[in-house]
C-alpha positions as CSV (number, residue, x, y, z in Angstrom):
1,M,-19.3,91.3,38.4
2,R,-17.1,94.5,37.7
3,D,-13.8,95.7,39.5
4,P,-12.1,98.7,39.8
5,S,-8.3,99.4,38.4
6,P,-5.9,99.3,41.1
7,T,-4.1,102.2,39.4
8,T,-6.8,104.6,38.1
9,G,-10.0,103.5,39.9
10,E,-11.6,103.0,36.4
11,I,-14.4,100.3,36.4
12,I,-12.8,97.3,34.3
13,E,-15.7,94.9,32.7
14,P,-14.5,91.0,33.4
15,H,-13.6,89.5,30.6
16,R,-16.6,87.6,28.9
17,W,-15.2,84.2,28.4
18,R,-13.4,84.2,31.5
19,W,-15.0,80.8,33.0
20,L,-13.9,79.0,29.5
21,I,-10.6,80.4,30.1
22,L,-10.7,78.3,33.6
23,V,-11.6,75.1,31.7
24,V,-8.6,75.6,29.4
25,M,-6.3,76.0,32.4
26,I,-7.7,73.0,34.1
27,V,-7.1,70.8,31.0
28,A,-3.5,72.0,30.7
29,E,-2.8,71.0,34.3
30,I,-4.5,67.9,34.0
31,M,-2.3,67.1,30.7
32,D,0.7,67.7,33.0
33,L,-0.5,65.5,36.1
34,L,-1.4,62.7,34.0
35,D,2.0,62.6,32.1
36,A,3.6,62.9,35.3
37,S,2.3,59.6,36.6
38,I,0.7,57.9,33.6
39,V,3.9,56.3,32.6
40,N,4.4,54.6,36.1
41,V,2.2,51.7,34.8
42,A,4.2,51.3,31.4
43,G,7.5,49.6,32.9
44,P,7.1,46.2,31.4
45,A,5.6,47.4,28.2
46,L,8.5,49.4,27.5
47,E,10.8,46.9,28.6
48,E,9.1,44.3,26.1
49,S,8.8,46.9,23.1
50,L,11.8,49.0,23.4
51,G,14.3,46.8,25.5
52,A,14.3,49.7,28.3
53,S,16.4,48.7,31.5
54,S,15.7,49.9,34.9
55,V,17.7,53.0,34.6
56,G,16.0,53.8,31.0
57,L,12.6,53.6,33.0
58,Q,13.9,55.9,35.6
59,W,14.8,58.4,33.1
60,V,11.6,58.1,31.1
61,I,9.5,58.8,34.6
62,G,12.0,60.9,36.4
63,G,13.3,63.0,33.4
64,Y,10.2,64.8,32.8
65,A,9.8,66.2,36.4
66,L,13.4,67.2,36.2
67,T,13.4,69.3,33.2
68,M,9.9,70.8,34.5
69,G,11.1,71.4,37.7
70,A,14.4,73.1,36.4
71,G,12.5,75.3,34.0
72,L,9.3,76.5,36.0
73,V,10.7,79.7,37.5
74,L,12.3,80.6,34.1
75,G,9.2,80.1,32.4
76,G,7.2,82.3,34.6
77,R,9.6,85.1,33.9
78,L,9.3,84.4,30.0
79,G,5.5,84.9,30.8
80,D,6.1,88.1,32.5
81,R,8.3,89.4,29.5
82,Y,6.5,88.4,26.3
83,G,3.1,87.9,27.7
84,R,1.3,84.8,29.6
85,R,-1.3,84.0,26.4
86,R,1.6,83.9,24.0
87,M,3.9,81.7,26.1
88,F,0.8,79.6,27.0
89,L,0.1,78.9,23.4
90,L,3.6,78.4,22.6
91,G,4.1,76.0,25.7
92,L,0.8,74.2,24.9
93,T,2.1,73.5,21.3
94,A,5.1,72.3,22.4
95,F,3.8,69.9,25.0
96,T,1.3,68.5,22.2
97,A,4.0,68.0,19.7
98,T,6.3,66.5,22.2
99,S,3.6,64.1,23.3
100,L,3.6,62.8,19.4
101,L,7.1,62.5,19.5
102,C,7.1,60.2,22.8
103,A,4.3,58.3,21.2
104,V,6.3,57.5,18.1
105,A,9.8,57.0,19.7
106,P,11.7,54.4,18.0
107,N,13.9,53.2,20.8
108,I,14.3,54.2,24.5
109,A,17.2,56.5,24.2
110,A,14.8,58.8,22.0
111,L,11.9,58.3,24.2
112,I,14.1,59.7,27.1
113,V,15.0,62.7,25.2
114,F,11.7,63.5,24.0
115,R,10.5,63.0,27.6
116,L,13.1,65.8,28.8
117,L,11.8,68.1,26.0
118,Q,8.3,67.3,27.1
119,G,9.1,68.3,30.9
120,T,10.8,71.7,29.4
121,A,7.4,72.3,27.3
122,A,5.4,71.8,30.8
123,A,7.8,74.2,32.6
124,M,7.0,76.9,29.8
125,L,3.3,76.1,29.9
126,L,2.2,75.7,33.5
127,P,3.1,79.1,34.9
128,Q,1.2,81.0,32.3
129,G,-2.0,79.1,33.0
130,L,-2.1,80.0,36.7
131,G,-1.1,83.6,35.8
132,L,-4.0,83.9,33.4
133,L,-6.4,82.9,35.8
134,R,-5.0,85.8,38.2
135,E,-5.3,88.4,35.4
136,N,-9.0,87.0,34.5
137,F,-10.5,86.7,38.0
138,S,-10.7,88.6,41.1
139,G,-12.7,88.8,44.6
140,P,-15.1,86.1,45.2
141,E,-15.0,84.5,41.8
142,L,-11.2,83.8,42.3
143,T,-12.3,82.0,45.2
144,K,-14.4,79.9,43.6
145,V,-12.0,79.4,41.1
146,F,-9.4,77.9,43.7
147,A,-12.3,75.9,45.1
148,I,-12.7,74.0,41.6
149,F,-9.1,74.1,40.8
150,G,-7.7,71.9,43.9
151,P,-10.2,68.8,43.5
152,V,-9.9,68.9,39.8
153,L,-6.2,68.7,39.9
154,G,-6.4,66.3,42.6
155,L,-8.3,64.1,40.3
156,G,-5.7,64.1,37.7
157,G,-3.3,63.0,39.9
158,I,-5.2,60.0,41.0
159,I,-6.9,58.7,37.7
160,G,-3.2,59.0,35.9
161,P,-1.8,55.6,36.8
162,V,-5.7,54.2,36.2
163,L,-6.0,55.6,33.0
164,G,-2.2,54.4,32.0
165,G,-3.2,50.8,32.8
166,F,-6.4,51.0,31.1
167,L,-4.8,52.3,27.9
168,I,-1.9,49.9,28.0
169,E,-4.0,46.8,28.6
170,G,-6.8,47.8,26.6
171,D,-4.2,47.8,23.5
172,F,-6.3,50.1,21.4
173,F,-5.2,49.6,17.7
174,G,-2.5,47.8,18.8
175,L,-0.9,51.1,20.4
176,G,0.1,49.5,23.5
177,W,2.0,51.8,25.8
178,R,2.3,54.8,22.9
179,S,-1.4,55.4,23.5
180,V,-0.3,56.9,26.8
181,F,1.2,59.9,24.9
182,L,-1.5,59.9,22.2
183,V,-4.1,60.7,24.3
184,N,-2.6,64.1,24.7
185,L,-3.2,64.7,21.2
186,P,-7.0,65.5,20.9
187,I,-7.1,67.1,24.2
188,G,-4.1,69.4,23.4
189,I,-5.4,70.3,20.0
190,A,-8.9,71.2,21.2
191,A,-7.5,73.1,24.2
192,L,-5.2,75.0,21.9
193,I,-8.2,76.1,19.5
194,V,-10.1,77.1,22.3
195,A,-7.2,79.2,24.0
196,A,-6.3,80.9,20.8
197,K,-9.7,82.1,20.3
198,F,-11.2,83.0,23.9
199,V,-7.8,83.8,26.0
200,P,-7.5,87.7,26.1
201,R,-4.5,89.4,24.5
202,K,-2.3,91.1,27.0
203,P,0.9,92.4,26.2
204,G,4.2,91.5,28.4
205,D,6.6,93.7,30.0
206,R,9.4,94.0,27.7
207,T,11.3,96.0,30.7
208,V,11.7,92.4,32.6
209,R,15.0,91.1,32.2
210,V,15.3,87.2,32.0
211,D,18.2,85.9,33.9
212,M,19.3,83.1,31.5
213,A,22.8,82.5,33.3
214,G,20.9,82.1,36.6
215,A,18.5,79.6,34.8
216,A,21.5,77.7,32.9
217,L,23.0,77.5,36.2
218,I,20.2,75.8,37.9
219,A,19.5,73.2,34.9
220,V,23.0,72.1,35.1
221,S,23.2,71.8,38.7
222,C,19.8,69.7,38.5
223,A,21.3,67.4,35.9
224,L,24.5,66.9,37.8
225,L,22.6,65.5,40.6
226,V,19.9,63.3,38.9
227,L,22.3,61.7,36.2
228,P,24.4,59.9,38.9
229,L,21.5,59.0,41.0
230,N,20.0,57.2,37.9
231,Q,23.2,55.6,36.7
232,G,25.2,55.2,39.8
233,Q,23.7,51.8,40.7
234,E,24.0,50.3,36.9
235,D,27.3,51.2,36.9
236,G,28.6,50.3,40.5
237,W,29.0,53.9,41.5
238,P,32.1,54.8,40.0
239,L,34.3,57.8,40.6
240,W,32.6,60.3,38.0
241,T,29.1,59.8,39.9
242,W,30.6,61.2,43.2
243,L,32.3,64.1,41.4
244,C,29.1,64.9,39.7
245,M,27.1,65.0,42.8
246,A,29.7,67.4,44.7
247,A,29.8,69.5,41.5
248,S,26.0,69.7,41.9
249,A,26.2,70.8,45.4
250,V,28.8,73.6,44.3
251,G,26.6,74.5,41.3
252,F,23.2,75.3,43.9
253,A,25.8,77.3,46.0
254,L,27.1,79.4,43.1
255,F,23.3,79.9,42.1
256,A,22.6,81.4,45.6
257,V,25.7,83.5,44.9
258,Q,24.9,84.5,41.5
259,Q,21.4,85.4,42.4
260,R,22.5,87.9,45.2
261,R,24.9,89.6,42.9
262,T,22.7,89.9,40.2
263,A,20.1,91.5,42.6
264,A,22.9,93.7,43.9
265,A,23.5,94.9,40.7
266,D,19.8,96.2,40.1
267,R,19.3,93.5,37.6
268,E,16.3,91.1,38.2
269,P,17.2,87.6,39.5
270,L,15.2,84.6,38.6
271,I,14.6,84.4,42.5
272,T,13.5,87.4,44.8
273,P,17.0,87.4,46.9
274,G,15.3,88.2,50.2
275,L,14.0,84.6,50.0
276,L,17.1,83.1,50.5
277,R,17.7,85.0,53.6
278,K,14.8,83.6,55.3
279,P,15.8,80.3,57.2
280,A,12.3,79.1,57.7
281,Y,11.7,79.3,53.9
282,T,15.2,77.7,52.9
283,V,14.7,74.8,55.5
284,G,11.1,74.5,54.1
285,L,12.7,74.0,50.6
286,G,14.4,71.0,52.1
287,G,11.4,69.6,53.7
288,I,9.5,69.8,50.4
289,A,12.1,67.9,48.5
290,L,12.6,65.5,51.5
291,F,8.5,64.7,51.2
292,F,8.0,64.6,47.7
293,G,11.2,62.5,46.9
294,G,10.0,60.1,49.3
295,L,6.2,60.4,48.5
296,I,6.9,59.9,44.6
297,G,9.4,57.2,45.2
298,T,7.3,54.8,47.1
299,Q,4.4,55.3,44.7
300,L,6.8,54.5,41.8
301,V,8.1,51.1,44.0
302,L,4.6,50.0,44.8
303,T,3.6,50.1,41.0
304,L,7.1,48.3,40.1
305,F,6.4,45.7,43.1
306,L,2.8,45.0,41.7
307,Q,3.9,44.6,37.9
308,I,7.3,43.1,38.0
309,G,7.2,41.1,41.8
310,R,3.6,40.1,41.4
311,H,3.0,40.0,37.6
312,F,-0.1,42.2,37.8
313,T,-1.4,43.7,34.6
314,A,-0.9,47.4,34.0
315,G,-4.6,47.9,34.4
316,D,-4.6,46.0,37.6
317,A,-1.6,47.7,38.6
318,G,-3.2,51.1,38.0
319,L,-6.1,50.0,40.2
320,G,-3.6,48.9,43.0
321,N,-2.8,52.6,43.5
322,L,-6.5,53.3,44.7
323,P,-5.6,52.8,48.2
324,L,-2.9,55.1,48.5
325,A,-5.1,57.6,46.6
326,V,-8.2,57.2,48.7
327,G,-5.9,57.5,51.9
328,T,-4.4,60.5,50.6
329,A,-7.9,62.1,49.9
330,I,-9.3,61.3,53.4
331,G,-6.1,62.6,54.8
332,G,-6.5,65.9,52.9
333,A,-10.0,66.2,53.6
334,V,-9.5,65.9,57.4
335,S,-6.3,68.1,57.5
336,G,-7.6,70.8,55.4
337,A,-11.2,70.9,56.7
338,F,-10.3,71.6,60.3
339,L,-6.9,70.2,61.8
340,A,-4.5,72.7,60.0
341,D,-6.7,75.5,61.5
342,K,-7.1,74.0,65.0
343,I,-3.5,72.6,65.9
344,G,-1.4,74.3,63.5
345,R,2.1,73.0,62.7
346,K,1.4,70.0,64.8
347,V,-0.5,68.7,61.9
348,L,2.7,68.4,59.6
349,Q,4.4,66.3,62.6
350,I,1.4,64.0,62.8
351,G,1.2,63.3,59.3
352,P,4.5,62.0,59.0
353,L,4.2,59.7,62.2
354,V,1.1,58.2,60.4
355,Q,2.9,57.5,57.4
356,L,5.7,55.6,59.5
357,A,3.1,53.9,61.1
358,G,1.7,52.7,57.7
359,A,5.2,51.9,56.3
360,A,5.3,49.7,59.3
361,V,2.2,48.0,59.0
362,L,2.9,47.7,55.1
363,W,6.4,46.0,56.1
364,F,4.6,43.2,58.3
365,E,1.9,43.0,55.3
366,L,4.8,42.1,53.1
367,D,6.4,39.8,55.5
368,G,3.3,37.6,55.5
369,L,2.5,37.3,52.1
370,D,1.6,34.3,50.0
371,A,2.8,34.6,46.7
372,A,0.3,32.2,45.0
373,S,-2.7,33.7,46.7
374,F,-1.8,37.6,46.6
375,S,-4.2,40.5,46.2
376,I,-3.9,44.3,46.7
377,W,-6.1,43.8,49.5
378,D,-3.4,42.2,51.4
379,I,-1.4,45.5,51.5
380,A,-4.0,47.8,51.2
381,P,-4.4,48.6,55.1
382,G,-0.9,49.7,55.2
383,I,-0.8,51.8,52.0
384,T,-4.0,53.2,53.0
385,V,-2.8,54.4,56.6
386,A,0.5,55.9,54.9
387,G,-1.9,57.7,52.3
388,I,-3.6,59.3,55.4
389,G,-0.8,60.5,56.7
390,A,0.6,61.9,53.0
391,G,-2.7,63.7,52.8
392,M,-2.5,65.5,56.1
393,V,1.0,66.9,55.1
394,I,0.0,67.9,51.4
395,A,-3.2,69.8,52.7
396,A,-1.0,72.1,55.0
397,L,2.5,72.0,53.9
398,F,2.8,74.9,51.3
399,S,0.9,77.3,53.4
400,F,3.1,76.8,56.1
401,I,6.4,77.1,54.3
402,L,4.7,80.4,52.7
403,A,3.8,81.8,55.9
404,A,7.8,82.7,56.3
405,V,7.7,85.0,53.3
406,G,6.2,88.5,52.5
407,D,3.2,89.3,50.4
408,D,5.7,90.9,47.7
409,E,7.6,87.7,47.7
410,I,4.9,85.3,47.5
411,G,4.8,85.1,43.6
412,S,8.6,84.0,43.2
413,A,8.5,82.1,46.5
414,S,5.7,79.4,45.2
415,G,7.2,79.1,41.9
416,V,10.5,78.1,43.7
417,L,8.4,75.5,45.9
418,S,6.6,74.3,42.5
419,A,10.1,73.7,41.1
420,V,11.9,71.9,44.0
421,Q,8.7,69.7,44.3
422,A,9.3,68.5,40.8
423,V,13.1,68.2,41.0
424,G,12.6,66.5,44.4
425,G,10.2,63.8,42.8
426,S,12.8,63.3,40.3
427,I,15.4,62.7,42.6
428,G,13.0,60.3,44.4
429,V,12.1,58.4,41.4
430,A,16.1,57.7,40.9
431,I,16.9,56.8,44.6
432,F,14.0,54.4,45.2
433,G,14.2,53.1,41.7
434,S,18.0,52.3,42.3
435,V,17.2,50.6,45.8
436,F,14.2,48.6,44.4
437,F,15.9,47.1,41.4
438,A,19.3,46.4,43.3
439,Q,17.1,43.7,44.9
440,A,14.6,42.9,42.2
441,K,17.5,41.8,40.1
442,T,18.1,39.0,42.4
443,G,14.5,38.0,42.5
444,D,14.0,39.4,45.9
445,F,11.0,42.0,45.2
446,T,9.7,42.0,48.6
447,G,13.4,42.9,49.8
448,G,13.5,45.7,47.3
449,F,10.2,46.8,48.8
450,H,11.5,46.5,52.4
451,R,14.6,48.6,51.4
452,A,12.5,51.3,49.6
453,L,10.4,51.6,53.1
454,I,13.8,51.8,55.1
455,V,14.8,55.1,52.8
456,Q,11.4,56.4,53.2
457,A,11.5,56.1,56.7
458,C,14.7,58.0,56.8
459,L,13.3,60.8,54.8
460,L,10.2,61.0,57.0
461,V,12.4,61.6,60.1
462,A,14.2,63.9,58.7
463,F,11.3,66.0,57.4
464,L,9.7,65.7,61.0
465,A,12.6,67.1,62.3
466,I,12.7,70.1,59.8
467,T,9.0,71.0,60.6
468,F,9.8,72.3,64.1
469,L,11.7,75.0,62.3
470,L,8.6,76.0,60.1
471,P,5.9,78.8,61.4
472,K,3.5,77.7,63.6
473,Q,0.5,78.6,61.7
474,G,0.0,78.9,57.9
475,R,-1.0,82.0,56.2
476,P,-4.4,83.0,56.8
477,D,-6.9,83.1,53.9
478,D,-7.0,86.7,53.9
479,E,-3.4,86.9,53.1
480,Q,-3.4,84.1,50.6
481,H,-6.2,85.7,48.7
482,G,-4.9,89.3,49.0
483,I,-2.7,91.5,46.5
484,D,-0.8,88.5,45.0
485,T,-3.0,85.4,44.3
486,Q,-0.5,83.5,42.0
487,A,0.8,81.6,45.3
488,P,-1.9,79.7,46.3
489,T,-2.7,77.9,42.8
490,D,1.2,77.3,42.4
491,A,1.3,75.8,45.7
492,Q,-2.1,73.8,44.9
493,H,-0.4,72.5,41.9
494,A,2.9,71.5,43.4
495,A,1.0,69.8,46.2
496,V,-0.9,67.6,44.0
């Protein structure tokens, strides 16, 4: 298929190997999704091998999402300036190398540092892959790409804990938990070879200025928020934890002011300034953080409860996530197929109510557990119902928030949503991990799960209130696949 150039009208021959490019992009995305969730089942193995504390485990899991989220918008701007192919190859090389460093980490402190670096590499890698798809596909082919991209990414998110449990329990070559990182090496090297040979060279725009001051400010603000949330429970919430969180709030406010001043001075900010003046969008950012913080946090608590509280093996704990995955798939299919189009914003209000119902069922299931005969089927109904509600929200949430922004702002808007989702997940890991371990230290694992469900309920109620400020309908398909098609793919990645 040929497409005319938007500027000259000249017929442009599509890249010969563009479908191979799609394969490479999917591989890179799945590597990220696996690394975001595969470590969840490694807690006991890390404790035994490296002496990891509960705080160390929270940093290994949440630190990756923190640096990735803080750097995503910057990564996209670097691709604009230096070329997406160059930044993709650089990001993929760094991601593969840091995976190796994680695998050979001699202690928990080194592993945490390497995970932070791995998240930074992911932030440089992921925006380029999505941009390269936009550059090499158009029209009906681009719609097909989205149709392939979404389900594959969903599968990557589901198999993370399952694959992690299989690798750890299999203890192949005596590698134990290290194999969850080493699995990236052959995949990353193969993807790097294919990408270097077949991804076309397109120069970046050297006139694009990268707002490094804004990038540094947002990174420091994120760190000041997540650090005390991770360490506070362990240290007894001393004064410095509260000062850090207050400084974080000041930092985010300064970032908003700095972005407006940068735009007013005719320089290019990281975030399109008009976005911060749209109430529905800014409120939607809060909704994203609340929802994914609660979802990812409860997923972590479920895995910890199964492994630490009920002594499941890593493999069994991975399989224990399947009821949640199945429920999410069902809810997403129902919402995406017809509910979102028929009832609009109400699907975002029904979803959290279904999640709350699932949490209530799970609460009573936990109360009636028999520790001697416990199996995952004892709590599967509540987990599945909660998953259905989560899937209903995930399938529609991003399109409703993006409905508040203009077509010329979608690229920036979707990148920010992806970043907020990642940082929200990191915060969720810190909060829910702290809540669970506070009770688990006394041996009350069921009480720890109960407290986590209370926190999730509070977040869901807050999210439900926020949905009333979102547009009544999401963006129509013709808008999503119009001039700027970066947004849907960014949003798909964030939702997964």
